[in-house]
C-alpha positions in Angstrom: 31.9 -67.4 2.2 29.5 -65.1 4.0 28.9 -65.8 7.6 25.6 -65.0 9.3 27.4 -62.3 11.3 28.6 -60.6 8.1 25.2 -60.8 6.5 23.7 -59.3 9.6 26.2 -56.4 9.5 25.6 -55.7 5.9 21.8 -55.7 6.5 22.3 -53.2 9.4 24.5 -51.0 7.2 21.8 -51.0 4.4 19.1 -50.1 6.9 21.1 -47.2 8.4 21.8 -45.9 4.9 18.1 -46.1 4.0 17.3 -44.1 7.2 19.8 -41.5 6.4 18.4 -41.1 2.9 14.7 -41.2 3.8 14.7 -38.9 6.8 15.8 -35.7 4.9 13.3 -36.5 2.2 10.6 -37.0 4.7 11.5 -33.7 6.5 11.5 -31.9 3.2 8.1 -33.2 2.3 6.7 -32.2 5.7 8.0 -28.7 5.2 6.4 -28.3 1.8 3.2 -30.2 2.5 0.2 -28.0 2.2 2.2 -25.3 0.4 2.0 -24.3 -3.2 5.0 -23.0 -5.0 4.7 -20.1 -7.5 7.6 -19.2 -9.7 7.5 -15.5 -10.3 9.7 -13.0 -12.1 10.1 -9.4 -11.0 7.6 -8.2 -13.6 5.1 -10.8 -12.4 5.2 -9.6 -8.8 5.0 -6.0 -9.9 1.9 -6.7 -11.9 0.3 -8.5 -9.0 1.1 -5.7 -6.6 -0.6 -3.1 -8.8 -3.9 -4.9 -8.2 -3.7 -6.9 -5.0 -1.5 -4.8 -2.7 -3.5 -3.8 0.4 -2.4 -0.1 0.3 -3.3 0.1 -3.4 -6.8 -1.4 -2.8 -7.3 1.1 0.1 -6.3 4.0 -2.2 -8.8 2.8 -4.7 -11.5 2.8 -2.0 -10.5 6.4 -1.1 -11.2 7.4 -4.8 -14.6 5.8 -4.5 -15.3 7.6 -1.3 -14.3 11.0 -2.7 -16.3 10.2 -5.9 -19.4 9.6 -3.9 -18.8 12.9 -2.1 -18.6 14.6 -5.4 -21.8 13.0 -6.5 -23.5 14.4 -3.4 -22.6 17.9 -4.6 -25.0 17.6 -7.5 -27.6 18.8 -5.1 -26.2 22.3 -5.6 -28.0 22.6 -8.9 -30.3 19.5 -9.3 -33.9 19.6 -7.9 -35.2 17.6 -5.0 -38.4 15.8 -5.6 -40.4 14.0 -2.9 -43.8 12.2 -2.8 -45.5 11.8 0.6 -48.8 10.6 2.0 -50.1 11.9 5.3 -53.1 10.7 7.2 -54.7 12.8 10.0 -57.8 12.4 12.2 -58.8 15.4 14.3 -61.8 17.2 15.8 -60.0 20.6 15.9 -62.6 23.0 14.5 -60.3 25.0 12.4 -58.5 21.9 10.9 -61.8 20.1 10.2 -63.2 23.0 8.3 -59.9 23.5 6.4 -59.7 19.8 5.5 -63.2 20.0 4.1 -62.2 23.0 2.0 -59.2 21.2 0.7 -61.3 18.1 -0.1 -63.8 20.4 -1.9 -66.5 18.9 0.3 -67.9 21.9 2.1 -71.7 22.2 2.2 -74.1 24.8 3.6 -74.7 22.5 6.7 -71.0 22.9 7.6 -71.7 26.6 8.4 -74.0 25.6 11.3 -72.3 27.2 14.4 -72.8 24.0 16.4 -71.0 22.0 13.7 -68.3 24.6 13.3 -67.7 24.8 17.1 -68.0 21.1 17.9 -67.3 19.0 14.8 -67.2 15.3 14.8 -63.7 13.7 14.2 -62.7 14.1 10.6 -60.1 12.3 8.5 -57.9 13.7 5.8 -55.4 11.9 3.6 -52.9 14.3 1.9 -51.0 13.1 -1.2 -48.3 15.6 -2.0 -45.7 15.9 -4.7 -43.1 18.5 -3.8 -40.2 20.0 -5.8 -37.3 22.2 -4.6 -35.1 23.7 -7.2 -31.8 25.4 -6.2 -31.4 28.6 -8.2 -28.5 30.7 -6.8 -26.2 29.1 -4.2 -22.7 30.1 -5.2 -21.1 28.8 -2.0 -22.4 25.3 -2.8 -21.1 25.4 -6.4 -17.6 26.4 -5.2 -17.8 23.6 -2.6 -18.5 21.2 -5.5 -15.4 22.5 -7.3 -13.4 21.9 -4.2 -14.5 18.3 -3.9 -13.7 17.9 -7.6 -10.1 18.9 -6.9 -10.1 16.5 -3.9 -11.1 13.7 -6.3 -8.3 14.6 -8.6 -5.9 14.5 -5.6 -7.2 11.0 -4.7 -6.5 9.8 -8.2 -3.0 11.2 -8.1 -2.5 9.6 -4.7 -3.5 6.3 -6.1 -0.7 6.5 -8.7 1.7 7.5 -6.0 0.6 4.6 -3.8 1.0 2.2 -6.8 4.5 3.6 -7.4 5.5 3.1 -3.8 4.0 -0.4 -3.7 6.1 -1.2 -6.8 9.2 0.1 -4.9 8.4 -2.0 -1.8 7.9 -5.1 -4.0 11.1 -4.5 -5.8 13.0 -4.0 -2.6 11.5 -7.2 -1.1 12.1 -9.2 -4.3 15.7 -8.1 -4.4 16.0 -9.0 -0.7 14.7 -12.5 -1.5 17.3 -12.8 -4.3 20.0 -11.5 -1.9 19.2 -14.1 0.8 19.1 -16.8 -1.8 22.6 -15.9 -3.1 23.9 -15.4 0.5 22.7 -18.8 1.4 24.5 -20.2 -1.7 27.8 -18.5 -0.6 27.4 -19.7 3.0 26.6 -23.2 1.9 29.6 -23.3 -0.4 31.8 -22.0 2.4 30.3 -24.4 4.9 31.1 -27.3 2.6 34.7 -26.2 2.2 34.9 -25.6 6.0 33.8 -29.1 6.8 36.4 -30.5 4.4 39.0 -28.4 6.1 37.8 -29.6 9.5 38.0 -33.2 8.3 41.5 -32.6 6.9 42.6 -30.8 10.1 41.4 -33.6 12.2 43.3 -36.1 10.1 46.5 -33.9 10.3 45.9 -33.6 14.1 45.6 -37.3 14.5 48.9 -37.7 12.5 50.5 -35.1 14.7 51.0 -32.7 11.8 49.0 -29.8 13.2 48.3 -28.6 16.7 45.0 -29.1 18.6 44.4 -25.3 18.4 44.5 -25.5 14.6 42.0 -28.4 14.6 39.7 -26.5 17.0 39.9 -23.3 14.9 38.7 -25.4 11.9 35.8 -26.7 14.0 34.9 -23.3 15.3 34.8 -22.0 11.7 32.2 -24.8 10.8 30.1 -23.9 13.8 30.2 -20.2 12.9 29.1 -20.9 9.3 26.3 -23.2 10.5 25.0 -20.4 12.8 25.1 -17.9 9.9 23.3 -20.5 7.7 20.5 -20.7 10.2 20.3 -16.9 10.4 20.2 -16.6 6.6 17.4 -19.2 6.4 15.4 -17.4 9.0 15.9 -14.1 7.2 14.8 -15.7 3.9 11.6 -16.9 5.6 10.9 -13.4 6.9 11.4 -11.9 3.4 9.1 -14.5 2.0 6.4 -13.5 4.5 6.9 -9.8 3.7 6.6 -10.4 0.0 3.5 -12.4 0.3 1.9 -9.6 2.4 2.8 -7.0 -0.2 1.2 -9.1 -2.9 -1.9 -9.9 -0.8 -1.2 -13.6 -1.1 -2.2 -16.6 1.0 0.3 -17.5 3.7 0.6 -21.0 2.3 2.2 -19.8 -1.0 5.9 -20.2 -1.4 7.3 -17.6 -3.9 10.2 -18.9 -5.9 12.0 -16.1 -7.8 13.0 -16.8 -11.4 15.3 -13.8 -11.8 18.9 -13.5 -10.6 20.5 -10.8 -8.6 22.2 -8.8 -11.3 23.1 -5.1 -11.5 20.1 -3.0 -12.7 20.9 -1.1 -15.9 20.8 2.6 -15.2 22.5 5.6 -16.9 22.4 9.0 -15.1 24.2 10.7 -18.0 20.9 11.6 -19.8 19.3 13.0 -16.7 19.7 16.8 -16.1 21.6 17.8 -13.0 18.5 19.2 -11.4 15.5 17.5 -13.1 12.0 18.9 -12.7 10.4 17.1 -9.9 6.7 16.5 -10.5 5.6 13.1 -9.2 2.1 12.0 -8.2 2.5 12.9 -4.6 3.3 16.5 -5.5 0.5 16.7 -8.0 -1.9 15.4 -5.3 -0.7 18.2 -3.0 -1.3 20.7 -5.7 -4.8 19.6 -6.1 -5.3 19.8 -2.4 -4.1 23.4 -2.5 -6.6 24.2 -5.2 -9.4 22.5 -3.2 -8.5 24.6 -0.1 -8.6 27.8 -2.2 -12.1 26.8 -3.5 -13.2 26.2 0.1 -12.0 29.7 1.1 -14.1 31.2 -1.7 -17.0 29.1 -0.8 -16.9 30.2 2.9 -16.8 33.9 1.7 -19.8 33.4 -0.6 -21.8 31.8 2.2 -22.5 35.4 3.4 -24.4 36.4 0.3 -28.2 35.7 -0.2 -29.6 32.5 -1.6 -32.4 32.1 -4.0 -34.3 28.9 -4.4 -37.6 27.8 -6.1 -40.2 25.5 -4.7 -43.5 24.0 -5.9 -46.0 21.4 -4.8 -49.1 19.6 -6.1 -51.4 17.8 -3.7 -54.6 15.9 -3.3 -56.8 15.8 -0.2 -59.4 13.1 0.4 -61.1 11.3 3.2 -59.8 8.0 1.8 -56.2 6.8 1.5 -54.6 7.9 -1.8 -57.8 9.6 -2.8 -57.8 12.4 -5.5 -60.9 14.3 -4.7 -59.4 17.8 -3.8 -56.4 19.0 -5.7 -54.3 22.2 -5.5 -50.8 23.5 -6.3 -48.4 26.0 -5.0 -45.3 27.5 -6.6 -42.9 30.2 -5.2 -39.4 31.5 -4.6 -37.4 32.1 -1.5 -34.8 34.8 -1.1 -32.9 34.1 2.1 -30.1 36.3 3.6 -28.8 35.1 6.9 -27.5 38.3 8.5 -26.0 36.7 11.6 -25.2 33.1 12.3 -23.5 33.3 15.7 -20.1 33.6 14.1 -20.5 30.1 12.6 -19.8 31.3 9.1 -17.0 33.5 10.2 -15.4 30.6 12.1 -15.7 28.4 9.0 -14.0 31.0 6.9 -11.1 31.2 9.4 -10.9 27.4 9.4 -10.7 27.2 5.6 -8.1 29.9 5.4 -6.0 28.1 8.0 -6.4 24.8 6.0 -5.3 26.6 2.8 -2.2 27.9 4.6 -1.4 24.4 5.8 -1.9 22.9 2.3 0.5 25.4 0.8 3.1 24.7 3.5 2.7 20.9 3.0 3.3 21.3 -0.7 6.4 23.4 -0.3 7.7 21.0 2.3 7.2 18.0 0.1 8.6 19.8 -2.9 11.9 20.7 -1.1 12.1 17.2 0.4 11.6 15.5 -2.9 14.3 17.6 -4.6 16.7 16.8 -1.7 15.9 13.0 -1.9 16.4 13.0 -5.7 19.9 14.5 -5.2 20.7 12.0 -2.5 19.4 9.1 -4.6 21.6 10.2 -7.6 24.6 10.2 -5.3 23.6 6.8 -3.9 23.5 5.3 -7.3 26.9 6.6 -8.2 28.3 5.5 -4.8 26.8 2.0 -5.2 28.4 1.7 -8.6 31.8 2.5 -7.0 31.2 0.1 -4.1 30.4 -2.7 -6.6 33.7 -2.1 -8.4 35.6 -2.2 -5.1 33.7 -5.4 -4.1 34.4 -7.0 -7.4 38.1 -6.3 -7.1 38.1 -7.6 -3.5 36.5 -10.9 -4.6 39.2 -11.4 -7.2 42.0 -10.6 -4.8 40.5 -12.8 -2.0 40.0 -15.7 -4.5 43.6 -15.5 -5.6 44.9 -15.3 -2.0 42.8 -18.3 -1.0 44.1 -20.3 -4.0 47.7 -19.6 -3.1 47.3 -20.4 0.6 45.4 -23.6 -0.2 48.3 -24.8 -2.4 50.8 -23.9 0.4 48.6 -25.6 3.0 48.6 -28.8 0.9 52.4 -28.7 0.9 52.5 -28.1 4.7 53.8 -24.5 4.2 50.8 -22.7 5.6 49.1 -22.7 9.0 45.5 -23.8 9.3 44.5 -20.5 10.9 45.9 -18.6 7.9 43.9 -20.8 5.5 40.8 -20.3 7.5 41.3 -16.5 7.5 41.8 -16.5 3.8 38.6 -18.6 3.3 36.7 -16.2 5.6 37.9 -13.2 3.7 36.9 -14.7 0.4 33.4 -15.6 1.7 33.0 -12.1 3.2 34.1 -10.5 -0.1 31.5 -12.5 -2.0 28.8 -11.4 0.5 29.9 -7.7 0.2 29.7 -8.0 -3.6 26.1 -9.3 -3.3 25.2 -6.6 -0.9 26.7 -4.0 -3.3 24.5 -5.3 -6.1 21.5 -5.1 -3.8 22.3 -1.6 -2.7 22.8 -0.4 -6.3 19.5 -1.9 -7.4 17.6 -0.3 -4.5 19.3 3.1 -5.1 18.1 2.9 -8.7 14.6 1.9 -7.6 14.5 4.8 -5.2 15.5 7.3 -7.9 12.9 5.9 -10.2 10.3 6.1 -7.5 11.0 9.8 -6.9 11.1 10.7 -10.6 8.3 8.2 -11.5 10.1 7.2 -14.6 12.4 4.4 -15.7 16.0 5.3 -15.9 17.5 4.8 -19.4 19.9 1.9 -19.8 
């Protein structure tokens, strides 16, 4: 028969159990409230980065800027056409008589000396259509060719920026997978450590182990809890970095759908010294060509220029009138013999810029070749490290199994069991890190070569 006291105790137990269950759920809902979860594969994030990455979008803007500059160089061979209306009121004798001539309004009375010397104020409205046609400006044509090469360089730079953005996204995505797997290993180890702590406490209370063994088990739990907190913080940082690289809203939570597996890569089909010709090098080549054209343009600025011009105009005493009309056509040959060393200075500047562009290309070429060799070695070394880590995991797992059995039989110290469990956890983390390092080494080599490595 249940007493009121027993009923009250069961009620309190049920209430406490409900609080224990509800509080974690409530905390979890508060963490995810206002956030949307997107499940994305590696291919998904790479596709998003090609369009939404901030660096890629700025590189696209650089192309538009250079394209607009190239469009401006059309002025080297296309005419300039302008239409203007000018209104003037004056009592200047010479201007008044000239305006009357232009308006075809001169009469015999206008030759009266009094009128010629002291004319009344007179108005003239000039409607003028003017055309200027470049004919021979070789320096401007070569400048146009230089800007064309700069535009090609900007296009190559966009491809290089997209490749580097893909590499950054791969790296960050692999980091996200790594932190996820690391948390899984730590959580598993923490669960085992808590069971060991509980067992050590029971043994200590029974006098089967020393207090030092029990405290060692407790310290192991606290250590794993600290590492769990650090891993959670690292995972959040990686999430933020990935969202930034993808140009996503801060409220989006990215959930990877892939697993951290070894990337397939075979170096056997690659030559020992492959030809290096990625987008960055091609962009530098175009910049060298552009600098060469600028040197030629600066030299040709010393030669004469020939341009045509023409105009057709109306002059009337009313706005937009068409009473007096005339035209003018002509050509200009201009040879600037001395410009205060301005042109000579520009030539020296363009020659120095050409030298700098060539050095930049040579430097990047040598650097890229060196980085390719280093990346090849890194891939091979990462493969070896993974094999070592895999063997270490197997050995540590077997060692932990043996010591656990001996511990259950009272034949092993708690400290030895904890050390074995720590070695097994560390071996698992090293294997995960080896997989990550291998995948990043492969991604680095693919970035430098701008090609997918064969499986």
